[in-house]
C-alpha positions, 0 to 999 in steps of 0.5 A: 747210775743204773740203766734198764729198758722195757720193750713191747715184745713177744717171747719169740722176738725177745729171744733175738734181742740183746739182753745184757744191756744195762742193769735189767730189761723188762719185756712186756710179755713178762710184765703181762702188760704193755706201755703205757699201761701203769702196770708195766711201770709198777712192775719195773719199780718192783722188779728193779727196786726203783724209787719213782722220784729218782727214776728217769724214763726215756721213750719216743712216745709221749703217751708212754712218758705221760704214763711214767710221769703219772707214777712220779717218774721223770720223763723225756720224750726222745727226739734225737741224741742232742735233745735227749742229752740236753734234757738229761743234763737239765735233770742234772743226770751226769752224762759221761761222754762229751757231745760228738 
């Protein structure tokens, strides 16, 4: 499973964030738009070769999830570790670590 993330951040703030998390990151200042604008999801698809139906997006904002779902992505509104883990398992995403 590949992982990546998006961030609503400026270039100045981005320079202090960890960039080696997952398989890629897409800060909004590089995409030219912020979530929930459809353009950031389109840019993620292009940049990382994502297939919308095979993409799971997790975010703490329902409007960002709605925008991802409008592009055909599967979405999970993050409410906490246990609820997100359960939602991933409901989508049959392999989760390697057992519940703490």
